N, C-alpha and C positions, 0 to 999 in steps of 0.2 A: 357649729361643728362642720358645716359645709364649707367653711372658709379655712380649713386646716387640712394639710396633707402630711401624713407621717404620725408617729407616736407622740401624743400630747395628752396632758392631763385634762380632765373635764373642767372647763372654765365657765360653763354656763351660769353657775351661781354668781361668780365674780362679775360677769358681764350684765346681769340683770339691772343693777343700779345705773350703769352707763347707758344701757338701752332705754331705760325709763327716762333718763335725762334728755336723751335725743328726742324721744317722743314728746315730752312735755314742752320742749323748746320749739317744736315744730320744724326741726331740721330734717332735711332730705339728703340722701346719698346721691351725689351727682353721678350720672352714667359714666362707666369706665370701659375702656377698650384696652386690648393688649394682654399682657401677662395676667394670669388669674390671681397670683399671690404677690404680695408686696414685700415680704420679709423671708429670709432664709437663715437657718442657724449655722450654715457653712460647716457642717459636721463632716469630718473625714472618716469617722468610725462606722459608717453605715446607718446611723440614726438620723437620716436627713429629715428635716422638719421645715415645711413651708406653711406660711400663714398670710392671710390678708389682714394686716394690722393698720395699714395706712389707707385713708380715703379722704375725699373732699366732701364736706358737708355744707349745704347751702340752705337758705330759707326759700319760701314760695315767691317772695319778691324777686330774688335773684333768678329763679327758674323762669318767671314770667318775663323778666327783662332780657335774659340771654338763654332762650330755650334750646338753641343749637349748640351750646358749649358742652364739651365732655372732656374727660382727661384720659390720657394714655399711661399705662404702667409699662415702663421700659425694663429691659433686662438689667439686673444689678451688675455693676462692674467693680467698684472699689469699696462698696459698703454692703452691709447685709440687708439694707433697705433698697428697694427699687425707686428710681426717680419717677416722679409723677409730672406730666406735662399737660398743661391746660391747652385745649385745641378747640377749633370750631370757628363760627362766624362771630368775630369780635367787633364788628363795625359799630355797634351801639355802645361800646365801652367808652366811658369818658375818662381820659387820663388828664389830670391836672398837675402840671409841673410847678414847683416852687422856684421862683426866680427873684434874685435880689441883686441889684446893682449898687456898688459901694457909694456912688454919688448920692443916693437917697439919704444916707446917714448924715450928710452935710447940709441937708435942707433944713430951714428954720422950722421948729416945732415938731420935727420928725421924732426925736427921742421922747419927747413928752407924750406924743400920740401912742408910741409903742409901750411906754410905761403904763399909761392909762389902760390900754387893752390888756396888758399882761397882769395887771393887778385885779382885774375883774374876775370874781370867782366863777368857776364852771363846775357843775356837779357831774361826776362821772369818773371814770378811770383817768389816770394821769395822761395816757396817750390820747384819750378822747378830749381832754382839756387842752392839751397842746394843739391838737388838730383844729379845734374850734377857734382858738386864739390866732392861729396862723391864717385861717380863713378870714377872720375879722381884720387882720393886718393887710389883706389884699387891697381893701378899699383905701387904706393909707398909702400903700405903694402906688396904686393907680392915681390917686390925687396928686402925689408928688411927681409922677411921670407927666401928668397934664401940665402942672406948673412949669416943669423943666422944658417941656415941648412947646411952650407958648412964647419962647423967645427970651426968657429969663435965664441966660446961661450963667453957670457957676464959675 
């Protein structure tokens, strides 16, 4: 109830399950700066209602790896939700870009390698499966780049 400003029904009962889930999964609320509330009902009749509905939840591994990251809640402009912006020291963040050059597809054995990796079953969500397979394909891409870079021009 401390995250509500204005007339609102008592939602404590409805939030108990959600809060239990957060506790059981070991998630932590990332530190926030800026505006206190992240949502506004945009009421014009005097029943203005503000709530903190949006937040960033992370686990302890994230907090250990990036202890200086926080997010800022900006003033809403076109939406009833405020934009959240991740800020802080991001030097330890590893960003891995996916790069594919068309000439790789022309290399001998490339398609067979891709098919072999893509057929391999991965347990998990669909997005997790795709991510794992894309990571496995990196070695195929690197191998094909080495062959191409050794003087065997296509």
